[in-house]
N, C-alpha and C positions, 0 to 999 in steps of 0.2 A: 573492815574487820581486822583487828590486830592479831597477828599470829605470834605466839610466844616461842622463844627460842630457848631450848634447854642448854644451860651451860654447867660446867662442873661447879659444884658447891662444896661446902665444908665436908660433907659425907664422902665425896669422891676423891678429895685430895690425898688422904692416906692410902687409898687404893692406887692412885697414880704414883705416889712416892714408892710404894712397895714394888710396883711393876717396874719402875725406873731402876731401882736397885738390882733386881734380878736380871733385867735386860743388860744393865751396865756390867755386871759381874760376868755374865755369859760371853758378851762380846769382847770385853777386855782380855779374858782368858783365851778365847779362840784366836784373837788376833795378836796375842802376846804383846799387848801394849804395856809400856813401862808404867803407865798411869793406872795403878791398881784400883784407885778410887775414881770411878767414872765422873764424879763431880768435879774432878780436876781436869777433865778433858776440855778441849776448846769447844764445848758444846753447851747450849742453853736450851732447856726444854720449857716451852710456854704453851699454855692452853689459850683458847680463843679470846677470853676476856683481856688477856695481856698482849695480844698481837696488834701490830699497827695495821691500818687498812690495806697497805700494800702487801702485807703478808697473808692475807686471807685468800682462800681458794674454795671453789665449790666442787662438789662431786667426789671428794676424796676424804680420807680419814686423817691424813697427815702429810707433811712434806718437810724436806730439809732445805734450808736456804743457807748458802755460804755467803758470809760477809767478808769481803776482801778489804784488808787495811792498806791504805796507801803507804808505800815504803818511804818513810821519812828518815830513819836512821837504822844503822846496822844493829841487830839484836832486838829489834822491835818484836812485839808479840805476833804470833802467826795469825793466819785467818781464823775465824771462828764460825761455828755452825749453829743454826737455830733450828731445832725440831719444833715445827708448828703443828699443834694438835687441834683438830676441829671438833670441839665438844659436841655440838648438835649432831654431826654425822656419826660420831663414835657412840653417843648415847642412843641414837635412833637405831643404828645397826645392832647394837647389843640387845635392845628390846625386841626389834623386829625379827632377828634371826635366832633369838634364844641363846645367845652366847654370853656367859657371865662377863661382866665388865673387867674383872681382874685378868681373865684370859685374853680378852681382846686387847686391853692396854699392854699386856706383856708382849703379845705378838707385835703390835704396832711399834712399840718402843724398841724391841729387839731388831726389827726390820730397819727402822730409821738409824739406830746405832750402828748396824752393819754398814749402811751407807757411809756414815761418818768415819768409821774405822777404815773403810776402803779409801776414802779421801785422804785421811791422815797418813795412811800407809802408802799413798800414791799408787794404789792398785786401780784406781779410776779417777777421772777428773770430774769435779763438780760441774764443769762447763761442757758436759757430754753433748754431742750433737743429737738433735731430736730423733733422727733415724736410728740411733743406737740405744735409746733409753729403754725401749721395751725389752731388749736383750739383757740390759743391766738389771732391770726389775726382776726378770726371771731368775737371774743368777742370785740376786739378793734374797728373793723369796726362797730359793732352794737352800741357801746358807742359813736363813732364819729357821726354816723347817728342821734342818739338821741340828741346829743349836737347841731347839725346843723339844726334840725327840726324846722320849723317855721322861719328860717332866710331867709331874702329876698336876696338870692343869685341866680343869673341868671343860668339857666340850671342845678340846683342842682339835681332835680329828674332824669334827663338824666345821670348825672355823677354817681349817686348812682346805676342806672341800669347797667351802664358799669362795675362797680366793681362787682355787683351781678352776672353778666354774665361771669365774669372772663376775660373781655377784657382789664382791666387795673390791674396792680399789684403794690402795694406800696413797700412792704418789700421783701428782699431777704430771703425767707424761707429756701433756701438750703445753705446759707452761713455757714461756719464752726462754727463761733462763733461771737458774738457781743462784746466780751470782748477783750480789749487790755490793756496791762500793761504799765503804765507810770513809768519811773524811778524816 
């Protein structure tokens, strides 16, 4: 029996874009990034249909992967980060938990952008030791919660409770490494 996997389609992409803009604005302001337009950050947001097989993860909604560039010459572009969104997990969680997709995507992207901002600002390393990842996730969750406080997003209190109860997981804490080396 073939099981169908729900991926983001044309109706989901404007919701994703709007959530990315709000999340980018909130995080760039909070971390006082010079890059007012988050689209100029060294970050790439991709959903599952656009991910390489090595970027896929199970049991999570999203994760950030850092691509390290080999130092070839001075002034070379810095590392960049890929936010990997797992459409089936996101769409399933939205439907199962009754949390509107715009709210869930705004939370997920804000959370992942906080990770990126912390890496860019050197507040944390992308190569964090596995035993320290749970603490980092807790800190990023708290910062995300703070950034979204007072925003008029449907079912946000319910969504936050689901994360607090451990019913939803964003990042893959057990992944071997977030770092990939680009040639």
